[in-house]
N, C-alpha and C positions, 0 to 999 in steps of 0.2 A: 320844841327846838333846843331849849337849854339842855334837856337830857341828852339829845343827840350830840351837842357840842362837848358835854362832859365826857361822854363815852369816846368821842373822837380824840380828845386830849389824852385820856387814859391809854388809848391804843397807841398814840404817838410815843408815849414814854415807855410803854411795855414792849414796843416793837424795835427799840433801838438795838437790843442785843441780837436780834434775829436778821438784821439787814445784810444783804450780800449782793452787790451788783453783779449782774450777768449770771446769776445762779438760781436754781429752783430748789425747793426744799421738799425732800421725800421722806416721810416718816417710816420708821421701822414698824413691824406689826405691833410690838409692845407699845410703841409711842402712839400709833393709830388707835389702839384700844384705849389708852389713857385719855386722848382727846375725845374719842367717841363716847366714852362714858360721861364726860362732862357735858358734851353736846346733847346727849340723849335725854337729859333732864329738861323737861319743858320749862321755858322761862315764863315766870308768872308776872313779871313786871320789870320795868327798867331798873329799879333799885336792886332787885334780886339778881338781875343779869349783871349789873356793874359789880356786885359783890363776888361774882365768879370769874371776873376778868383775870385775877391773879392765877387761879387754878388753870385756866385755859392757856394763858401765856406761858406758864411754867412747862406745860406739856409741849407747846409748840416750839419754843426757842431752843430746845435741846435736840430738835430734829436734825439728823445728819444732812448736810447740803451736798448736792451732786450737781456739778456744772455740766452743760450740754452745749452743742453747737447746732446750727440750723440743719445740718445734714445728718446729725445723729438722731434718727427718728425712732429707734427701737432700742434705747439704751438700758431699759429696765423691763422686768417681767410685767405683763399686762394682767392686772387683777380682774377678778370677776365681779360684776355688779348686775343686780336684777332690775333695779329701778333707778333711772338716771334723769336728772333734771338739768336743763340748760336754761340759764337766765339769759335771754337774748338781749342785744343792744336796743336802744330806744329809737335812734334815728333810722328812717327807712332804708337809706343807703347803707348804713352800718349793718342792718339786718341782712341785706343781700351779701355783704362781705363776710357774714358769719356762716353762710351756707356751706362752705368747705368744712367748717368745724362740725356742723350737724351731719354732714355726709360721712365723715370719718368716724364719728361716734357710732352711727348706725353700722358701718362696716366693721368696726372693732367689736361691738357688742350686739350682734344681729338678733339675739333672742331676748334682749332686755326691753323693758317698757321705757320709752323715752318720752318725757314731757318737756314742753317749751313754755316758758313764761315770757310773754311779750305783749305789747300794746294791741288794741284791736287793729290798727293799721299794719303793724308788723305781722299779725296773723293773716291778714289778706295778702301781704307780700309772699308769705311762705305757703299759702294755699296752693295745692297741686304738687307739692313735693312729697316723697315717700319716706322721709328721713326720721319721722317722729310718729307717736301714737296719739298724743293729745296736746291741745293748746290750753294753757291756763291764762286767761286774760288778765293783764295788768292795767288798771284804770287809774292812772296817776292823778288825773285832775278831779276825781270825785271819790270813788269807792276806796281807793288805796292812797289817799292823800294824807301826808303828815305821819306822825308817830302812830296814831290810832289806825290809820290805813295800812301801815306796815305790819302792825300786829294782826290786823284782819287777814292780810295776805299770808302771813306766817301760819295762821291757823288753817287756812285753806291748803297750804303746801304740806303741813304736817299730816293731814289726812291721806296724802299720797304715799307716805312711808318710803320716801326716796332714800337710797343709801349713798348716792353720789350727786353733788351739785357742781356744775361748771358755770362760773359767773363771768360773763362778758363785760358788762358795764364796770366802770371804775368808781362808781358812787358809793359812799358810805352806806346809804340806805339799802341798796341792793344786797350787799353782804350781810347787813343786819337782819333783813328778812329771812335769809337762808339760815343764819345762826339761830334765830328764834324758832325757825321751823324744825329744829333739832335734827337736821340732816348730818349724819356722822362724818362725812367726808366732803369738804368744801374747798374747791380749787379756784383761785383767782389772782388778780394782780394786786399788789400791796400799794395803796395810795391813801393819802389823807388820813393816816392813822387808823385805817380799818383792818390792818393785817392781823390783829388779834382775833378778829371775827372769822378768819379763815384757818382751816387746818393745813392747807398747802399754799404758801405765799410765794408768788413770783415777783421779783423786783426788777423792773426794767432799767436799762442804762439811761442815765439822765444827763442833760446838759443844762445847767442852771435849774430853773423851776419847770422845764419841759423835758419830756422824754425824747430820746433820740428817735427821729422819724424813721418809720419803716412801714410797709404796707399793712393795712388793718387785717386782711385775710391771714397774713402770716402771724400777726399779733395774737389773733384768736386761735390759730392752729398751735401756737406755743403751749396753750393750755392742754391740748390733746397730746402734744409731744411730751409734756411733763408726766402724763399718765402712761407713757410707753407706746402710744398709738403710732402706727406706720402711716406716713403721709404719702400717698400715691398720686394725689392730684390736688392742686390748690386753686383750681378754677371755680369761680362762682357759677351758680346756675339757678334757674327759676322754672316753675311749671306754669301752666295756664289752666283755667277752668272753663267748662262749657258755658256757664253764664257770662264770663268775661268775653269769650269769643263772640257770643251772640250780641252782647252790648256793643262791642267794637264794630262788628259787621253792620248793625243797625244804625250806628252813628255815622259811618261812612256812607252808607246807602242814602240816608236822609239828606246828606250834603252833596249828593251827586257824584261821589267818587266811584268811578268804575273799577271793578276788580282788575288788578294788574297794573294800576296807575302807580308810577314811582312816587313815593312820598318822602319829603324831607321834614322831619319834626324839628321845630324850634321851641325848645324847652326854656322858658324865659324867666321862671320864678326861682326862689330859694327861700325856703321857710326858715333857714338859719338866720338870715338877716340881709339887709341891703348891700353889705360889703361884697356879696357874691354876684351882684347883678351887672349885666352888660347892657350898653345903651341900645335904644331902639334903632338908631341908624345902622349900627353893625348888623343886627339881625335882618333889617330890611335889605341891605346891600347883598348879604349872603343869599337870601331867598330869591332876589331878583336875578342874580347871576346864575344860580343853579337852575332856575326855571328856564332861562334863556339858553343855557348850554347843555343841560341834561334833561330838560322837560320835567323836572321834579315839581310836584305841586306842594306848596308849603302848608303845613298844619301847625298852628300855634298851640302849644301845650301850657296850661297854667293850672295851679292847684287851688284848693279852697282859700278864699281871702286874697287871691291874686288876680281877680277878675279885671280890676281896673288896669293893672299892669298888662294883662293879656290883651285888652282892647286897645291899649296904646301901641303895642307892638303890631297887632293886626291892622290897625289904621295906617301905621308907618309903612308896612309892607304893601298895602293897597295903594297908598299915595306914591310909592316909589315906582308904580306901574306894573306891579306883579299881579297878574290876574289869577283868580281861582283860589285865594287864600281860604283855608278851612278853619273856621273859628271854633274854639272850645270855651270861650269866655261866657257864652250864653247857655251852657249845659254843665251839669255836675257829673263827671265820669267817676265811677267807683274805682278803687285801686285794681280790682280784677279787670275792669274794662280798660284802664290805662295800660296795664301790663300787656294785654292782648293787642292793643293799638300800637304800642312801641315795638312789639315783635313783628308787626307788619311793615314797619318803616324800611325804607331803603337806606336812610342816613339820619342820624340825630346830631343836631348842633345844640349844645346845652351849657348851662351853667353847672357849677359843681354841686349837684343836688341828686335826690333819689332816682329820678328817671334815667340819669346817666348810668347808674348801676344796673337798672333793668336792661338797657341796651347792651352792656357788656356781658351780662348773663345770657342773653339771647344771641350773642355774636352779631349784633347789628352794628355796622360801622358807625363810629362815634367821634366827634370832635368836641372837646370840652374847653371853654374859655375860663381861665383861672387867674385870680389875682391875690386874694387875701389868704388863701390856704396853701399848704405845702403839698405839691403833687406826689411826694414820696409817701405820704400817708395812705393814698388811695391808688398807688401804681399797680397796674396789672399788665405786665409786659406782653403776655401771650394773647393779646386781644387786638382786634382791628380798631384801634383807638389811638388818639393823640391828644395831648394837652397843649394848648396854645397860651403863652404868657407874654407879657410886655417885654420887649428887649430894647436896651439892657434892663436887667432886673433892678428895681428900686431898692434903696437901702432898707425901706420899711417892709419889704416883702419877705416872707409872709408874716402878717400880723395876727392872724386867727381871731380877729375881732369881728363882732357882728356889724358894727358901724365903723367906718374909717375914722380912727382917732385923730388924723390930721386934717379931716374935713375936705379933702380934695378928691379922693377916690381915683387917683391917677392910674393905679395899677390896671383898671379896666376902662376907665374913661378915655385913656390915651391909646387903647388897643384898637387898631383898625381892622377892616374886614379882609384885607389881602392875605395876611398870614393864616387866617382862619380858612379862606377858600383854598389856599395851597394845601393846607392839612386835609381838607375834604377830598381833594384829588388823590392825595397819597393813601388815605384809609380806604377809599373806594376801589383802589387798585389792588388791594390785598386780597388774597384768597380766603375762603372760610377757614376758621381755625379750630372750631369746637363742635361738639356733639349738638344735635338739633334740640334735644330735650333731656329732661332729668332721667337719671338711671332708675330702673325698677329694682328696689332693694326691699323685697317683701320679707317678712319674718320666715324662718325655716319652719 
């Protein structure tokens, strides 16, 4: 870790001359060759890599900077690439929000071999989409942990002989692995002193120590815009698998759910932290009202490690007099099964977590209760969805902390069920807005 910190400090100093807010850096062919030559030499160790920092930075910081706007989608000639690597985000919801980027990469380079680096969970989320040719698993907690793990991942990537890498995460380690993999063109956002590891550095507009909020699908699509891609559609999408459909159908049949029964999903967990959790009474009130007025049978959704929370909500719904609650706390659904289950829902009421983005991708009406996070980061306006927040907004919102730093959690504890129910009525009244499934984008 000391080596990583030293590299990060070196990057901060080296990157000062190259920073430009609101601009992206596009190298000329000569400059690309200079950077590519430096990158093509395999790094044999951290000390060897650190010794070449000056060489890489010298080539990068003289790159001509070209500004662009959100609407200027084709401001430069699109280069040809044969083998493209996309380093996907880590959080499952962010993986869904990166699907427009994967789609436009396939549309722009239909003949290229496209690989995706992502966690095993992220691979399950993307399963069923036609936008890539291979998945390279990233096992952060064991095989690819620490500096040695990053070096192991870089060796695996180097075998792929990729000529372009698009890096979605903002972490230092994700850019470091791509640099060590000797990929000649590396596009990503410049954060935390990692800019010297990238050949194409994009610097977002900042306010204090945080970047100015904008939707994550757009944030990832900016990486494609920088490469000259034309953005025709920014909607997220997901596929399903036969095994997932079978698992969901079996789960519902075993619990006595007749096909065609309207289902309201109550997604109660949040792996990010307890700052995103809503209280049991709120979920119970929503379930009881929707059961009485719309005949919707409630199904409580919880993930691994959230079984106790799931049982608490399930018991609260039952104690509120809502019959027929479908429990998931006693079974482990796979991500494929969860995707297929969410796609069958009539409505999803959820915290700000992964299954929310499943619903948006499948065009399932969705209401999200939100307190500690900024809705502008995940906004997708052309969907049947609504975010409900406490009104008036508290001074501490959004804090983006995993645990409420003020210890009161008022942003969600004080949020009642009535505004959530009103939002449910509004999203259920909206007509379908998106295609039913993923596009078929086979190689020519």
